[in-house]
BATOR-333633 format. One line per 10 residues: number of its first residue (from 0); their letters; for each residue x, y, z of N, C-alpha, C. Coordinates in Angstrom, 3 decimals, decimal comma. Atoms other than C-alpha are relative to their C-alpha. Layout:
<recs>
NUM) A) X:Y:Z:X:Y:Z:X:Y:Z  ... .
</recs>
This chain:
<recs>
0) MKDINSIAIE) -1,226:0,279:-0,707:-22,563:48,061:28,099:0,259:1,115:1,019  -0,361:-0,977:-1,024:-21,357:49,768:31,264:1,085:0,937:-0,528  -1,065:-0,953:0,306:-18,987:52,721:31,146:1,356:-0,713:0,018  -1,292:0,678:0,131:-15,472:51,658:30,084:0,844:0,136:1,268  -0,784:-0,168:-1,224:-13,922:53,102:33,241:-0,557:-0,828:1,153  0,602:0,882:-1,010:-16,387:51,200:35,444:0,460:-1,434:-0,210  -0,474:1,353:0,308:-15,406:48,005:33,674:1,480:-0,122:0,336  -1,429:0,021:-0,324:-11,728:48,901:34,041:0,217:-0,176:1,496  -0,116:0,134:-1,452:-12,169:49,300:37,793:-0,369:-1,414:0,430  0,389:1,384:-0,301:-13,953:45,938:37,918:1,139:-0,964:-0,322 .
10) VVMKSGDGRV) -1,119:0,865:0,395:-11,053:44,297:36,058:1,141:0,125:1,008  -1,086:-0,214:-0,965:-8,487:45,857:38,412:-0,351:-0,628:1,345  0,404:0,527:-1,307:-10,466:44,888:41,527:-0,014:-1,528:0,018  0,048:1,467:0,057:-11,136:41,286:40,469:1,409:-0,574:-0,127  -1,378:0,458:0,165:-7,534:40,878:39,332:0,769:0,132:1,311  -0,688:-0,227:-1,273:-6,240:42,376:42,571:-0,430:-0,984:1,070  0,481:1,010:-0,947:-8,445:40,086:44,641:0,604:-1,361:-0,330  -0,651:1,243:0,414:-7,042:37,205:42,607:1,441:-0,051:0,461  -1,403:-0,052:-0,440:-3,501:38,340:43,413:0,113:-0,297:1,497  -0,010:0,273:-1,440:-4,296:38,296:47,134:-0,131:-1,504:0,235 .
20) KIDEALDALA) 0,187:1,452:-0,139:-5,528:34,697:46,787:1,262:-0,757:-0,427  -1,239:0,636:0,456:-2,371:33,774:44,847:1,061:0,107:1,089  -0,978:-0,183:-1,076:-0,176:35,240:47,592:-0,306:-0,918:1,180  0,393:0,891:-1,094:-2,143:33,329:50,231:0,292:-1,453:-0,360  -0,274:1,369:0,448:-1,813:30,140:48,172:1,492:-0,296:0,061  -1,452:0,201:-0,060:1,948:30,589:47,882:0,479:-0,109:1,444  -0,327:0,127:-1,420:2,148:31,117:51,642:-0,373:-1,391:0,508  0,428:1,346:-0,399:0,183:27,890:52,148:0,944:-1,055:-0,569  -0,956:0,932:0,609:2,509:26,096:49,728:1,295:-0,035:0,788  -1,253:-0,081:-0,760:5,529:27,301:51,680:-0,099:-0,754:1,322 .
30) LGDLAKAETL) 0,227:0,732:-1,247:3,992:25,727:54,782:-0,348:-1,466:-0,242  0,321:1,384:0,336:3,230:22,487:52,930:-1,479:-0,324:0,050  1,449:0,217:-0,047:-0,548:22,945:53,109:-0,544:-0,007:-1,433  0,358:0,120:1,413:-1,337:21,663:49,619:-1,494:0,183:-0,245  1,453:-0,110:0,181:-5,102:21,416:50,073:-0,439:1,464:0,038  0,347:-1,417:-0,097:-5,359:25,042:51,169:0,505:0,753:-1,228  -0,565:-0,658:1,182:-3,076:26,135:48,322:-0,860:-0,266:-1,230  0,845:0,339:1,152:-5,210:24,284:45,769:-1,320:0,772:0,033  1,265:-0,728:-0,150:-8,407:25,851:47,122:0,181:1,478:-0,326  -0,251:-1,422:0,243:-6,918:29,340:47,079:0,324:0,278:-1,464 .
40) LKEASDLVVQ) -0,296:-0,190:1,423:-5,577:28,907:43,544:-1,267:-0,114:-0,843  1,283:0,100:0,709:-9,050:27,833:42,404:-0,781:1,305:0,160  0,682:-1,274:-0,234:-10,528:30,950:44,009:0,649:1,118:-0,820  -0,721:-1,005:0,793:-7,837:33,084:42,356:-0,346:-0,137:-1,474  0,326:0,257:1,401:-8,547:31,461:39,015:-1,398:0,509:-0,336  1,370:-0,476:0,221:-12,269:32,203:39,345:-0,042:1,528:-0,107  -0,035:-1,464:0,034:-11,521:35,874:40,051:0,652:0,516:-1,282  -0,676:-0,407:1,237:-9,127:36,144:37,106:-0,926:-0,217:-1,199  0,958:0,250:1,088:-11,764:34,595:34,834:-1,069:1,095:-0,020  0,991:-1,079:-0,058:-14,311:37,170:36,041:0,572:1,299:-0,573 .
50) AHNAQTEVIQ) -0,653:-1,201:0,537:-11,838:39,971:35,273:0,160:-0,110:-1,509  -0,175:0,220:1,439:-11,100:38,464:31,875:-1,325:0,164:-0,736  1,316:-0,118:0,634:-14,810:38,216:31,077:-0,445:1,456:-0,113  0,346:-1,425:0,055:-15,311:41,892:31,930:0,793:0,692:-1,106  -0,839:-0,555:1,067:-12,400:42,817:29,659:-0,521:-0,417:-1,371  0,487:0,530:1,272:-13,785:40,612:26,893:-1,278:0,706:-0,441  1,232:-0,738:0,321:-17,131:42,431:27,093:0,330:1,290:-0,756  -0,407:-1,248:0,656:-15,371:45,677:26,125:0,534:-0,287:-1,394  -0,608:0,331:1,295:-13,377:44,065:23,335:-1,066:-0,424:-0,999  1,053:0,457:0,904:-16,427:42,339:21,860:-0,906:1,149:-0,432 .
60) SQVGGENMEY) 0,819:-1,163:0,368:-18,415:45,578:21,964:0,694:0,832:-1,063  -0,742:-0,793:0,980:-15,684:47,395:20,090:0,074:-0,720:-1,339  -0,022:0,783:1,241:-15,351:44,595:17,541:-1,365:0,062:-0,676  1,355:-0,081:0,535:-19,133:44,789:17,122:-0,375:1,373:-0,530  0,251:-1,304:0,584:-18,832:48,405:16,065:-0,289:1,118:0,981  0,253:-1,050:-0,983:-19,458:50,245:19,316:1,239:0,889:0,117  -1,110:-0,945:-0,089:-17,325:53,378:19,485:0,450:0,108:1,453  -0,540:-0,038:-1,359:-15,057:53,294:22,543:0,918:1,195:0,157  -0,931:-1,080:-0,308:-13,324:56,210:24,154:1,328:-0,608:0,453  -1,307:0,431:-0,490:-9,619:55,908:24,907:-0,016:0,076:1,514 .
70) SLLFIHAQDT) -0,005:0,011:-1,458:-9,127:54,948:28,530:1,326:-0,548:0,506  -1,255:0,429:-0,604:-5,746:54,852:30,207:-0,279:-0,973:1,143  0,375:0,898:-1,092:-7,494:53,195:33,147:-0,272:-1,410:-0,529  0,263:1,318:0,575:-8,663:50,349:30,882:1,305:-0,671:-0,429  -1,306:0,563:0,374:-5,138:49,887:29,533:0,724:-0,498:1,250  -0,594:0,422:-1,270:-3,876:49,745:33,121:-0,664:-1,295:0,492  0,733:1,193:-0,430:-6,583:47,183:33,911:0,444:-1,228:-0,793  -0,454:1,120:0,823:-5,519:44,999:30,988:1,401:-0,437:0,401  -1,362:0,315:-0,424:-1,883:45,207:32,080:-0,011:-0,737:1,338  0,121:0,640:-1,307:-2,844:44,314:35,643:-0,504:-1,430:-0,149 .
80) LMTINTELRM) 0,556:1,335:0,229:-4,926:41,367:34,465:1,043:-0,934:-0,596  -1,012:0,831:0,647:-2,143:40,065:32,227:1,089:-0,407:0,999  -1,045:0,283:-0,979:0,436:40,320:35,018:-0,472:-1,023:1,021  0,512:0,904:-1,027:-1,742:38,585:37,586:-0,321:-1,365:-0,590  0,223:1,288:0,652:-2,733:35,889:35,112:1,316:-0,768:-0,120  -1,310:0,646:0,068:0,974:35,174:34,626:0,410:-0,521:1,377  -0,300:0,453:-1,359:1,450:34,998:38,402:-0,799:-1,258:0,340  0,849:1,165:-0,250:-1,454:32,548:38,585:0,546:-1,232:-0,707  -0,549:1,129:0,759:0,022:30,356:35,879:1,264:-0,542:0,667  -1,234:0,433:-0,660:3,386:30,258:37,673:-0,307:-0,709:1,320 .
90) AKKLLPIVKM) 0,367:0,624:-1,269:1,773:29,461:41,025:-0,572:-1,395:-0,231  0,560:1,319:0,324:-0,172:26,600:39,425:1,102:-0,977:-0,397  -1,125:0,862:0,388:3,097:25,247:37,980:0,811:-0,426:1,221  -0,747:0,334:-1,209:4,695:25,322:41,437:-0,663:-1,105:0,810  0,739:0,957:-0,822:1,987:23,176:43,011:0,497:-1,437:-0,174  -0,485:1,377:0,126:3,047:19,819:41,497:1,475:-0,155:0,375  -1,412:0,074:-0,387:6,711:20,642:42,097:0,113:-0,145:1,514  -0,011:0,090:-1,456:6,066:21,204:45,789:-0,537:-1,356:0,447  0,528:1,334:-0,323:3,954:18,017:45,898:1,092:-1,055:-0,135  -1,065:0,967:0,241:6,853:16,054:44,429:1,080:0,111:1,073 .
100) LLAKKEAE) -1,037:-0,193:-1,011:9,373:17,569:46,846:-0,452:-0,495:1,369  0,517:0,483:-1,281:7,158:16,848:49,841:-0,077:-1,524:0,029  0,060:1,463:0,075:6,631:13,256:48,681:1,395:-0,595:0,158  -1,383:0,482:-0,135:10,399:12,787:48,357:0,481:0,140:1,433  -0,412:-0,232:-1,382:10,942:14,274:51,795:-0,629:-1,034:0,925  0,690:0,994:-0,826:8,348:11,921:53,317:0,573:-1,395:-0,212  -0,548:1,319:0,317:9,963:8,927:51,587:1,372:-0,221:0,635  -1,355:0,127:-0,583:13,339:9,637:53,210:-0,028:-0,582:1,380 .
</recs>
């Protein structure tokens, strides 16, 4: 397994890249560009999954008996991942709401 701090940086970077995609998706939603928002949310989701998989590698190694050093950076990475995953979940919940509102507006 890679160094725990290297993995932590990977988690932070992938999560952060996911956050950028989420922000772009929300901007697209605000403009009514649903297709672009959906694409960006899929890209964000893929990045969050990559970050989660890197985190899981560390957890599985520790569960398997590998001795891990304490890493404040890894704790920060987990916090960042959790926060951005929540943002992703909320953005995904907004998508159908915006679709419904746009459909109602078009029907008027």
